[in-house]
C-alpha positions in Angstrom: -64.6 -15.4 7.0 -65.5 -17.2 3.8 -63.0 -18.6 1.3 -63.9 -15.9 -1.2 -63.5 -13.2 1.5 -60.1 -14.5 2.5 -59.0 -14.6 -1.1 -60.0 -11.0 -1.7 -58.4 -9.8 1.5 -55.1 -11.4 0.8 -54.9 -10.3 -2.8 -55.6 -6.6 -2.3 -51.9 -5.6 -1.6 -50.5 -6.9 -4.8 -51.2 -6.8 -8.5 -50.3 -8.5 -11.8 -47.2 -6.4 -12.1 -45.8 -8.2 -9.1 -45.8 -11.5 -11.0 -42.3 -11.4 -12.4 -39.9 -14.3 -12.5 -36.5 -13.5 -10.9 -33.5 -15.6 -10.0 -30.4 -15.1 -7.9 -32.0 -12.6 -5.4 -29.8 -12.6 -2.2 -31.5 -13.8 1.0 -30.9 -12.7 4.6 -32.6 -14.8 7.2 -32.1 -12.1 9.9 -33.7 -9.3 7.9 -36.5 -7.8 9.9 -39.8 -7.4 8.0 -42.3 -4.6 9.0 -46.0 -5.3 9.0 -46.5 -3.5 5.6 -43.7 -5.6 4.1 -45.3 -8.8 5.5 -48.6 -7.7 4.0 -47.0 -7.2 0.6 -45.1 -10.6 0.7 -48.2 -12.5 1.8 -50.3 -10.9 -1.0 -47.7 -11.8 -3.6 -47.6 -15.4 -2.2 -51.4 -15.5 -2.2 -51.6 -14.3 -5.8 -49.1 -17.0 -6.9 -51.3 -19.7 -5.2 -54.8 -18.4 -6.0 -54.3 -17.1 -9.6 -51.1 -18.7 -11.0 -50.8 -22.2 -9.5 -52.6 -24.5 -11.8 -53.3 -26.9 -9.0 -55.3 -24.4 -7.0 -58.7 -25.2 -8.6 -58.2 -28.9 -7.8 -57.6 -28.4 -4.1 -60.5 -29.1 -1.8 -62.2 -26.2 0.0 -60.8 -27.5 3.2 -57.2 -27.4 1.8 -57.7 -23.9 0.5 -59.0 -22.7 3.8 -56.1 -24.3 5.7 -53.6 -22.5 3.4 -55.4 -19.1 3.5 -55.8 -19.2 7.2 -52.1 -19.7 7.6 -51.5 -16.7 5.5 -54.2 -14.6 7.1 -52.8 -15.3 10.6 -49.4 -14.0 9.5 -51.1 -11.1 7.7 -53.1 -10.1 10.7 -50.3 -10.2 13.2 -49.1 -6.6 13.1 -45.6 -7.1 14.5 -42.2 -7.2 13.0 -40.6 -10.6 12.4 -37.4 -11.9 10.7 -37.3 -13.4 7.2 -36.5 -16.8 8.8 -39.5 -16.6 11.1 -41.7 -15.6 8.1 -40.5 -18.7 6.2 -41.2 -20.9 9.2 -44.7 -19.6 9.4 -45.6 -20.3 5.8 -43.7 -23.6 5.5 -46.7 -25.8 6.7 -48.3 -25.0 3.3 -45.8 -27.4 1.7 -47.4 -30.4 3.4 -51.0 -29.3 2.4 -50.1 -29.2 -1.3 -49.1 -32.7 -2.3 -47.2 -31.6 -5.5 -43.7 -32.7 -6.4 -42.9 -29.4 -8.1 -44.4 -27.0 -5.6 -41.7 -25.5 -3.4 -40.3 -22.6 -1.5 -36.7 -21.5 -2.0 -35.1 -20.1 1.2 -31.5 -21.2 1.8 -32.2 -24.2 -0.3 -35.2 -25.7 -2.1 -37.9 -27.0 0.2 -40.6 -29.4 -1.0 -43.5 -31.3 0.7 -42.2 -33.8 3.3 -42.0 -37.2 1.6 -42.6 -40.2 3.8 -40.8 -42.5 1.4 -37.2 -43.5 2.2 -35.0 -43.1 -0.8 -33.2 -46.4 -1.5 -29.6 -46.5 -2.7 -30.0 -48.3 -6.0 -26.8 -46.9 -7.6 -25.9 -43.8 -9.6 -26.6 -43.0 -13.2 -24.1 -44.7 -15.6 -23.7 -41.3 -17.2 -21.1 -39.4 -15.2 -20.6 -37.0 -18.1 -22.1 -33.5 -17.8 -23.1 -33.5 -21.4 -26.5 -35.1 -20.6 -26.1 -38.4 -22.4 -24.0 -41.6 -22.4 -24.3 -44.3 -25.1 -22.5 -47.7 -25.3 -22.9 -51.1 -26.9 -21.3 -53.5 -24.4 -19.3 -56.5 -25.5 -22.1 -58.7 -24.2 -24.5 -57.1 -26.7 -26.4 -55.0 -24.2 -27.0 -51.4 -25.3 -26.9 -48.7 -22.6 -28.3 -45.1 -22.8 -27.8 -42.9 -19.7 -29.7 -39.7 -19.5 -28.9 -37.3 -16.7 -31.4 -34.6 -17.9 -34.2 -34.4 -20.4 -32.7 -31.9 -22.9 -32.0 -32.4 -26.6 -28.8 -30.3 -26.3 -25.8 -30.0 -24.0 -27.2 -29.2 -20.6 -24.9 -26.2 -19.9 -26.0 -24.6 -23.2 -29.7 -25.3 -22.6 -30.3 -24.0 -19.1 -32.3 -21.0 -20.2 -34.7 -23.1 -22.3 -34.2 -20.7 -25.2 -31.1 -21.9 -26.9 -28.9 -24.9 -27.1 -27.9 -27.4 -29.7 -29.1 -30.8 -30.8 -26.0 -32.7 -29.6 -27.9 -35.3 -27.6 -30.2 -36.1 -30.5 -27.2 -36.4 -32.8 -25.6 -38.8 -30.4 -28.8 -40.9 -30.5 -28.9 -40.8 -34.3 -25.2 -41.9 -34.4 -26.0 -44.8 -32.0 -29.0 -46.1 -34.0 -27.2 -48.9 -35.9 -25.5 -50.2 -32.7 -28.8 -50.1 -30.8 -30.5 -52.1 -33.6 -27.9 -54.8 -33.3 -28.2 -55.1 -29.5 -30.0 -57.8 -27.7 -31.5 -55.6 -25.0 -31.4 -52.0 -23.9 -30.8 -50.5 -20.4 -32.2 -46.9 -20.2 -30.7 -45.3 -17.1 -32.9 -42.5 -15.7 -31.6 -42.6 -12.2 -31.1 -39.1 -10.8 -32.8 -37.5 -13.9 -34.8 -34.5 -12.6 -36.5 -33.9 -15.9 -36.2 -30.9 -18.3 -38.1 -30.5 -21.6 -41.5 -32.2 -21.9 -41.0 -32.4 -25.7 -37.8 -34.3 -25.4 -39.8 -37.1 -23.7 -41.9 -37.4 -26.9 -38.8 -37.4 -29.1 -37.2 -40.1 -27.0 -40.3 -42.2 -27.2 -40.4 -41.8 -30.9 -36.8 -42.8 -31.2 -37.4 -46.0 -29.2 -41.0 -47.1 -29.5 -43.0 -44.7 -31.8 -46.8 -44.5 -31.3 -49.6 -42.1 -32.0 -49.1 -40.2 -28.7 -45.4 -39.4 -29.1 -45.8 -35.9 -30.4 -48.9 -34.8 -28.5 -48.6 -32.2 -25.8 -51.9 -32.6 -23.9 -52.3 -30.4 -20.8 -54.3 -27.8 -19.0 -53.3 -24.2 -18.2 -54.8 -21.2 -16.5 -55.8 -18.3 -18.7 -56.1 -15.4 -16.3 -53.7 -12.4 -16.5 -51.5 -13.4 -13.6 -50.9 -16.9 -14.8 -50.4 -15.9 -18.4 -47.5 -13.6 -17.4 -45.5 -16.7 -16.4 -46.7 -19.2 -19.0 -44.2 -20.1 -21.7 -45.8 -18.6 -24.8 -43.9 -20.7 -27.3 -46.2 -23.6 -26.5 -49.0 -21.6 -28.2 -47.2 -20.9 -31.4 -48.5 -23.5 -33.9 -50.4 -26.7 -34.4 -52.4 -25.9 -31.3 -56.0 -26.6 -30.3 -57.3 -24.8 -27.2 -60.6 -25.8 -25.7 -62.7 -24.4 -22.8 -63.3 -26.5 -19.7 -65.9 -26.4 -16.9 -63.5 -24.3 -14.8 -63.7 -20.6 -15.8 -60.0 -19.8 -16.3 -58.7 -23.3 -17.1 -58.0 -24.2 -20.7 -57.2 -27.5 -22.4 -54.4 -27.3 -24.9 -53.5 -30.0 -27.4 -50.4 -29.5 -29.5 -48.8 -31.7 -32.2 -45.1 -31.1 -32.5 -44.3 -33.8 -35.0 -43.0 -31.3 -37.6 -40.5 -30.0 -35.0 -39.2 -33.5 -34.0 -35.5 -33.9 -34.3 -35.3 -37.6 -33.6 -34.9 -40.5 -35.9 -36.7 -43.7 -35.0 -35.2 -47.2 -34.2 -38.6 -48.8 -33.4 -36.8 -51.0 -30.9 -38.7 -54.3 -30.4 -36.4 -55.9 -27.9 -36.6 -55.7 -24.1 -36.0 -52.3 -22.5 -35.0 -52.0 -18.8 -35.5 -48.5 -17.3 -33.5 -47.8 -14.2 -35.2 -45.4 -11.7 -34.9 -43.9 -8.3 -36.7 -41.2 -6.2 -34.7 -38.5 -8.1 -36.2 -39.6 -11.4 -38.8 -36.9 -11.9 -40.9 -34.7 -14.1 -40.4 -35.1 -17.9 -38.2 -38.2 -17.1 -41.4 -39.7 -15.7 -43.4 -38.6 -18.7 -40.9 -40.7 -20.9 -41.5 -43.6 -18.6 -45.3 -43.1 -18.8 -45.1 -43.2 -22.6 -42.8 -46.2 -22.8 -44.3 -48.4 -20.1 -47.4 -49.0 -22.3 -45.1 -51.4 -24.3 -45.0 -55.0 -23.0 -41.3 -55.2 -23.6 -40.5 -52.4 -21.1 -39.6 -53.2 -17.4 -38.8 -50.7 -14.7 -36.0 -51.6 -12.2 -34.8 -49.7 -9.1 -36.8 -47.6 -6.7 -40.1 -45.6 -7.0 -39.7 -42.5 -9.1 -40.1 -39.1 -7.4 -43.8 -38.4 -8.4 -43.4 -34.9 -9.9 -45.3 -35.0 -13.2 -49.0 -34.1 -12.8 -48.2 -30.4 -12.3 -45.5 -29.3 -14.6 -43.6 -26.3 -16.1 -42.8 -24.7 -12.7 -42.3 -21.0 -12.6 -41.2 -18.8 -9.7 -41.7 -15.4 -8.2 -39.7 -13.9 -5.4 -41.4 -12.3 -2.5 -40.3 -8.6 -2.6 -39.1 -8.3 1.0 -38.3 -11.7 2.5 -36.9 -12.8 -0.9 -38.4 -16.2 -0.5 -39.0 -17.7 -4.0 -42.3 -19.5 -4.7 -42.2 -22.2 -7.3 -45.6 -23.4 -8.7 -46.6 -25.6 -11.6 -48.3 -23.8 -14.5 -49.7 -26.8 -16.4 -51.5 -30.0 -15.5 -50.6 -33.1 -17.5 -53.7 -35.4 -17.5 -51.9 -38.7 -17.5 -51.8 -39.6 -13.8 -54.2 -40.6 -11.1 -54.6 -38.1 -8.4 -52.2 -39.8 -5.9 -49.3 -40.1 -8.4 -47.7 -37.0 -7.0 -44.9 -37.8 -4.5 -45.7 -41.6 -4.9 -44.4 -42.0 -8.5 -44.1 -45.2 -10.5 -43.5 -48.4 -8.6 -40.8 -50.5 -10.4 -41.5 -53.9 -11.7 -38.4 -55.1 -9.9 -37.8 -53.1 -6.7 -34.2 -53.2 -5.6 -33.0 -53.7 -2.1 -31.3 -50.8 -0.4 -27.6 -50.8 -1.6 -28.4 -53.0 -4.6 -27.3 -51.5 -7.9 -30.2 -51.5 -10.4 -27.7 -51.7 -13.3 -26.4 -55.1 -12.1 -30.0 -56.2 -11.4 -30.9 -55.3 -15.0 -27.9 -57.2 -16.4 -28.9 -60.2 -14.4 -32.4 -60.0 -15.7 -31.2 -59.8 -19.3 -29.0 -62.8 -18.9 -31.8 -64.8 -17.2 -34.2 -64.0 -20.0 -31.5 -65.0 -22.6 -31.1 -68.4 -20.9 -34.8 -68.9 -20.8 -35.1 -68.2 -24.6 -32.2 -70.6 -25.4 -34.0 -73.4 -23.4 -37.3 -72.9 -25.4 
């Protein structure tokens, strides 16, 4: 059966109305699924992959066939199975799609198997649940710890529709102390991301350049995908262009007028602390900052979850497995960035705290400058 024939076969038992984001649906691994229920769930999963997932057009034909053949084998097996067995049958798809955001949620969030061992390079200096920690140490080193990429208090910002600007106000209040410092440690260890725009605001706050305020990404424009796309990204100052792929559009948005940040234009050394849990929009901030020669990354590789962003989920109606797929592509990374991430300039040993390594590097640089 051809790729197109498989797609049509697997899509026929669902429709656009099934593409609805849900959260908190209870799961039962022992629930028995009938053949009709399996057909329905497979079709919803296929629709999320074929029509909603922004990475689908960029998979090879071999990868697409591998995925659809896994689904078709389950679809064509007209026997009852448990929800747990259903998950086990579809889980190999995770290792075909090398995408740091793509995941299934079934008794926990499951991603592609990552061959990289996560080094212990210490925890984020920010133990406060309010997203940000700022300090000017007695040795003249400034510290900013970000546990999430949100401009407001994380607890107030979980639904992405409200929240306050508490974090940005903290940064504005810290501006004079930051200017007086001799170096900055920006701690992004354990930061899973959040708002893409906040990466631009943080970049503007520290090292402004012409790209700070530009959202540049691709999205799919078919009815299934548009049901889950965040429509506030299309509201103003937007240019949308066609591409060579039929339902893929290129969006460029300038959000400078909406920026809440004030700029420091920090010209001294910045040391960014990372680990494998530094992901998504936290990586976008690193991408924007690392263009500057005074920026150095210390710790472990980042998680590699940036190219495919704005993940949205749909729950299979019978097995209640949630499918998370990226809805935009950010054209800033080479193809193999996903799951590999940024390699630090100074890679710490397992058990070595990146914060202490950064302090040592700052003091070493200070001694070198004094000798010159």
